[in-house]
N, CA, C and O of each residue as an XYZ file, in Angstrom:
404
protein
N      28.847     -7.299    -45.352
C      29.120     -6.186    -46.252
C      30.534     -6.344    -46.804
O      31.466     -6.625    -46.050
N      30.697     -6.166    -48.096
C      32.011     -6.199    -48.724
C      32.693     -4.856    -48.540
O      32.085     -3.801    -48.719
N      33.969     -4.914    -48.178
C      34.744     -3.685    -48.030
C      35.901     -3.722    -49.017
O      36.416     -4.795    -49.331
N      36.310     -2.560    -49.506
C      37.463     -2.543    -50.410
C      38.741     -2.872    -49.635
O      38.918     -2.439    -48.496
N      39.613     -3.630    -50.257
C      40.887     -4.016    -49.640
C      42.018     -3.477    -50.516
O      42.092     -3.802    -51.701
N      42.903     -2.654    -49.940
C      44.005     -2.113    -50.742
C      45.017     -3.201    -51.116
O      45.134     -4.215    -50.427
N      45.734     -2.981    -52.195
C      46.742     -3.942    -52.655
C      47.825     -4.182    -51.609
O      48.374     -5.280    -51.525
N      48.133     -3.171    -50.818
C      49.200     -3.279    -49.818
C      48.669     -3.680    -48.438
O      49.316     -3.397    -47.430
N      47.517     -4.327    -48.374
C      46.868     -4.643    -47.094
C      47.774     -5.430    -46.146
O      47.880     -5.068    -44.974
N      48.422     -6.481    -46.612
C      49.266     -7.292    -45.735
C      50.413     -6.465    -45.159
O      50.693     -6.535    -43.962
N      51.068     -5.691    -46.002
C      52.175     -4.842    -45.545
C      51.671     -3.767    -44.577
O      52.306     -3.498    -43.557
N      50.547     -3.164    -44.896
C      49.963     -2.107    -44.065
C      49.607     -2.648    -42.681
O      49.906     -2.011    -41.671
N      48.975     -3.809    -42.631
C      48.588     -4.404    -41.348
C      49.805     -4.840    -40.544
O      49.822     -4.696    -39.321
N      50.818     -5.367    -41.212
C      52.045     -5.763    -40.527
C      52.689     -4.557    -39.846
O      53.097     -4.636    -38.688
N      52.777     -3.448    -40.569
C      53.334     -2.214    -40.005
C      52.504     -1.740    -38.810
O      53.057     -1.360    -37.778
N      51.195     -1.764    -38.951
C      50.297     -1.333    -37.876
C      50.499     -2.181    -36.622
O      50.605     -1.644    -35.520
N      50.553     -3.498    -36.786
C      50.724     -4.386    -35.634
C      52.116     -4.257    -35.018
O      52.268     -4.380    -33.803
N      53.121     -4.012    -35.838
C      54.487     -3.840    -35.333
C      54.622     -2.605    -34.446
O      55.507     -2.558    -33.591
N      53.762     -1.606    -34.633
C      53.821     -0.394    -33.809
C      53.377     -0.656    -32.376
O      53.772      0.076    -31.468
N      52.559     -1.690    -32.154
C      52.095     -2.070    -30.812
C      51.545     -0.875    -30.022
O      51.924     -0.655    -28.871
N      50.668     -0.124    -30.641
C      50.080      1.055    -30.008
C      48.973      0.665    -29.040
O      48.212     -0.268    -29.300
N      48.885      1.372    -27.935
C      47.764      1.223    -27.009
C      46.662      2.155    -27.493
O      46.760      3.373    -27.344
N      45.629      1.587    -28.063
C      44.554      2.388    -28.647
C      43.398      2.612    -27.685
O      42.335      3.080    -28.093
N      43.595      2.284    -26.411
C      42.503      2.433    -25.446
C      42.278      3.883    -25.017
O      41.210      4.214    -24.502
N      43.262      4.741    -25.222
C      43.137      6.154    -24.859
C      43.475      7.028    -26.062
O      44.249      6.618    -26.927
N      42.900      8.230    -26.124
C      43.239      9.128    -27.229
C      44.700      9.575    -27.148
O      45.279      9.638    -26.063
N      45.272      9.874    -28.273
C      46.638     10.364    -28.348
C      46.593     11.884    -28.233
O      46.349     12.582    -29.217
N      46.825     12.381    -27.042
C      46.736     13.820    -26.784
C      47.695     14.617    -27.663
O      47.436     15.777    -27.985
N      48.812     13.984    -28.050
C      49.812     14.671    -28.866
C      49.253     15.122    -30.214
O      49.729     16.105    -30.782
N      48.253     14.418    -30.729
C      47.698     14.774    -32.034
C      46.248     15.257    -31.954
O      45.631     15.551    -32.978
N      45.719     15.335    -30.757
C      44.344     15.817    -30.583
C      44.179     17.233    -31.144
O      43.150     17.557    -31.738
N      45.187     18.058    -30.952
C      45.130     19.428    -31.456
C      45.012     19.509    -32.970
O      44.407     20.443    -33.496
N      45.588     18.532    -33.677
C      45.480     18.510    -35.143
C      44.030     18.401    -35.591
O      43.628     19.024    -36.574
N      43.257     17.618    -34.877
C      41.839     17.470    -35.227
C      41.096     18.782    -35.038
O      40.273     19.161    -35.871
N      41.383     19.465    -33.956
C      40.712     20.745    -33.710
C      41.096     21.783    -34.758
O      40.245     22.530    -35.240
N      42.379     21.827    -35.108
C      42.831     22.770    -36.137
C      42.172     22.439    -37.475
O      41.671     23.335    -38.155
N      42.168     21.172    -37.857
C      41.562     20.765    -39.132
C      40.078     21.089    -39.158
O      39.568     21.595    -40.158
N      39.391     20.805    -38.078
C      37.960     21.088    -37.983
C      37.682     22.575    -38.145
O      36.791     22.971    -38.896
N      38.445     23.389    -37.440
C      38.266     24.844    -37.528
C      38.648     25.386    -38.904
O      37.980     26.273    -39.435
N      39.713     24.854    -39.471
C      40.217     25.337    -40.754
C      39.200     25.165    -41.882
O      39.031     26.056    -42.715
N      38.532     24.024    -41.903
C      37.590     23.755    -42.998
C      36.129     23.900    -42.582
O      35.228     23.706    -43.398
N      35.895     24.239    -41.323
C      34.528     24.420    -40.851
C      33.742     23.126    -40.754
O      32.521     23.122    -40.915
N      34.440     22.026    -40.492
C      33.780     20.721    -40.369
C      33.488     20.426    -38.904
O      34.328     20.696    -38.046
N      32.320     19.879    -38.602
C      31.996     19.571    -37.212
C      32.759     18.369    -36.670
O      32.869     18.203    -35.455
N      33.289     17.526    -37.562
C      33.988     16.313    -37.147
C      35.323     16.226    -37.882
O      35.397     16.457    -39.089
N      36.371     15.893    -37.139
C      37.686     15.615    -37.723
C      38.280     14.441    -36.960
O      38.142     14.351    -35.740
N      38.944     13.540    -37.683
C      39.466     12.321    -37.076
C      40.872     12.014    -37.559
O      41.248     12.357    -38.680
N      41.639     11.365    -36.702
C      42.867     10.686    -37.084
C      42.636      9.244    -36.668
O      42.448      8.959    -35.485
N      42.651      8.329    -37.640
C      42.278      6.944    -37.353
C      43.317      5.958    -37.858
O      44.166      6.280    -38.689
N      43.221      4.746    -37.328
C      43.967      3.597    -37.836
C      42.953      2.515    -38.176
O      41.979      2.313    -37.451
N      43.192      1.820    -39.287
C      42.290      0.768    -39.743
C      43.016     -0.574    -39.647
O      44.045     -0.772    -40.293
N      42.476     -1.505    -38.833
C      43.035     -2.855    -38.818
C      42.114     -3.778    -39.614
O      41.327     -3.306    -40.435
N      42.203     -5.076    -39.381
C      41.415     -6.023    -40.163
C      39.912     -5.808    -40.028
O      39.168     -6.008    -40.988
N      39.461     -5.404    -38.844
C      38.020     -5.349    -38.588
C      37.506     -4.030    -38.036
O      36.300     -3.784    -38.057
N      38.401     -3.172    -37.541
C      37.964     -1.951    -36.862
C      38.716     -0.711    -37.326
O      39.824     -0.782    -37.859
N      38.078      0.411    -37.104
C      38.684      1.726    -37.252
C      38.841      2.272    -35.833
O      37.848      2.453    -35.128
N      40.066      2.534    -35.412
C      40.332      3.078    -34.081
C      40.651      4.555    -34.205
O      41.412      4.962    -35.082
N      40.068      5.359    -33.326
C      40.275      6.803    -33.350
C      41.467      7.159    -32.469
O      41.405      7.012    -31.248
N      42.547      7.625    -33.080
C      43.697      8.095    -32.311
C      43.399      9.446    -31.696
O      43.826      9.742    -30.580
N      42.666     10.258    -32.426
C      42.263     11.583    -31.954
C      41.017     11.974    -32.736
O      40.807     11.532    -33.865
N      40.195     12.813    -32.110
C      38.975     13.238    -32.806
C      38.428     14.510    -32.188
O      38.723     14.855    -31.044
N      37.630     15.186    -32.975
C      36.826     16.287    -32.477
C      35.439     16.102    -33.077
O      35.305     15.768    -34.255
N      34.422     16.318    -32.279
C      33.050     16.148    -32.736
C      32.475     14.774    -32.467
O      31.270     14.577    -32.618
N      33.298     13.822    -32.075
C      32.857     12.466    -31.722
C      33.581     12.019    -30.458
O      34.152     10.929    -30.418
N      33.558     12.831    -29.461
C      34.420     12.640    -28.304
C      34.204     11.342    -27.535
O      35.147     10.851    -26.915
N      33.018     10.772    -27.546
C      32.757      9.568    -26.760
C      32.938      8.278    -27.548
O      32.787      7.191    -26.989
N      33.257      8.376    -28.826
C      33.413      7.189    -29.660
C      34.901      6.927    -29.865
O      35.636      7.828    -30.270
N      35.352      5.703    -29.589
C      36.772      5.351    -29.708
C      37.055      4.474    -30.920
O      38.189      4.426    -31.398
N      36.019      3.769    -31.430
C      36.221      2.924    -32.598
C      34.890      2.611    -33.265
O      33.824      2.769    -32.670
N      34.975      2.166    -34.507
C      33.810      1.680    -35.239
C      34.231      0.430    -36.003
O      35.422      0.148    -36.143
N      33.261     -0.305    -36.487
C      33.568     -1.424    -37.371
C      34.138     -0.880    -38.673
O      33.720      0.175    -39.151
N      35.079     -1.594    -39.233
C      35.709     -1.160    -40.483
C      34.688     -1.020    -41.605
O      34.806     -0.127    -42.445
N      33.706     -1.880    -41.623
C      32.752     -1.872    -42.737
C      31.861     -0.636    -42.769
O      31.227     -0.373    -43.791
N      31.792      0.131    -41.683
C      30.986      1.359    -41.682
C      31.864      2.606    -41.664
O      31.411      3.694    -41.307
N      33.109      2.438    -42.048
C      34.086      3.519    -41.973
C      34.390      4.123    -43.341
O      34.658      3.404    -44.304
N      34.345      5.449    -43.413
C      34.807      6.115    -44.631
C      36.313      5.939    -44.793
O      36.824      5.969    -45.912
N      37.014      5.758    -43.701
C      38.465      5.596    -43.789
C      38.850      4.314    -44.516
O      39.954      4.218    -45.050
N      37.958      3.331    -44.544
C      38.185      2.137    -45.350
C      38.363      2.524    -46.809
O      39.149      1.907    -47.528
N      37.640      3.539    -47.244
C      37.778      4.033    -48.615
C      39.005      4.939    -48.750
O      39.647      4.966    -49.800
N      39.323      5.669    -47.701
C      40.471      6.583    -47.744
C      41.781      5.833    -47.939
O      42.664      6.322    -48.644
N      41.930      4.659    -47.332
C      43.191      3.924    -47.470
C      43.352      3.313    -48.860
O      44.411      2.773    -49.180
N      42.327      3.392    -49.674
C      42.413      2.937    -51.066
C      43.053      4.005    -51.956
O      43.463      3.713    -53.079
N      43.139      5.227    -51.461
C      43.630      6.366    -52.238
C      45.081      6.678    -51.888
O      45.531      6.405    -50.775
N      45.801      7.244    -52.833
C      47.169      7.697    -52.562
C      47.214      9.217    -52.414
O      48.289      9.808    -52.312
N      46.054      9.831    -52.405
C      45.977     11.292    -52.279
C      44.938     11.646    -51.213
O      44.325     10.766    -50.608
N      44.757     12.922    -51.000
C      43.791     13.404    -50.008
C      42.415     12.805    -50.266
O      41.991     12.663    -51.413
N      41.731     12.459    -49.195
C      40.381     11.913    -49.288
C      39.466     12.817    -48.478
O      39.660     12.990    -47.275
N      38.486     13.384    -49.129
C      37.586     14.331    -48.465
C      36.140     13.931    -48.724
O      35.755     13.626    -49.853
N      35.356     13.940    -47.664
C      33.916     13.730    -47.782
C      33.269     15.078    -47.501
O      33.260     15.540    -46.360
N      32.736     15.700    -48.524
C      32.162     17.037    -48.389
C      30.810     16.978    -47.690
O      30.532     17.787    -46.806
N      29.976     16.033    -48.078
C      28.651     15.881    -47.467
C      28.338     14.396    -47.381
O      28.054     13.754    -48.393
N      28.392     13.856    -46.179
C      28.187     12.422    -45.977
C      26.835     11.945    -46.504
O      26.709     10.802    -46.944
N      25.840     12.801    -46.463
C      24.507     12.409    -46.920
C      24.407     12.295    -48.436
O      23.518     11.615    -48.950
N      25.310     12.955    -49.152
C      25.288     12.920    -50.610
C      26.331     11.973    -51.201
O      26.347     11.759    -52.414
N      27.193     11.410    -50.376
C      28.277     10.561    -50.852
C      27.775      9.134    -51.094
O      27.152      8.533    -50.218
N      28.048      8.603    -52.275
C      27.575      7.266    -52.647
C      28.184      6.162    -51.785
O      27.619      5.072    -51.697
N      29.337      6.426    -51.142
C      29.985      5.411    -50.305
C      29.471      5.415    -48.885
O      29.974      4.650    -48.062
N      28.506      6.229    -48.563
C      28.048      6.469    -47.189
C      27.686      5.184    -46.437
O      26.512      4.819    -46.362
N      28.675      4.510    -45.890
C      28.411      3.251    -45.199
C      27.689      3.420    -43.871
O      27.094      2.464    -43.372
N      27.726      4.600    -43.294
C      27.151      4.815    -41.968
C      25.667      5.135    -42.033
O      24.948      4.904    -41.061
N      25.198      5.655    -43.141
C      23.824      6.145    -43.236
C      22.865      5.098    -43.761
O      21.672      5.367    -43.896
């Protein structure tokens, strides 16, 4: 599957790798943000993610508690990093980019 690649991909990945984050556990410090966002907009799922070359890692989430990562090619966040503004998926079933469905 072809995925969109942002113009700043090399710089973005370099910054991500330089952070040397341990992505094996959720970041409790930002877990509350997901719950607030979910409640605020009435969404069953809210995520804070990082996208590397091949995967989307969940730093924090609500509504997908047992999932820690997905392949980048099935991630809506792959499309979000192409934007310089807010990225919202109102209905995943109606969205033309729906890589998961």
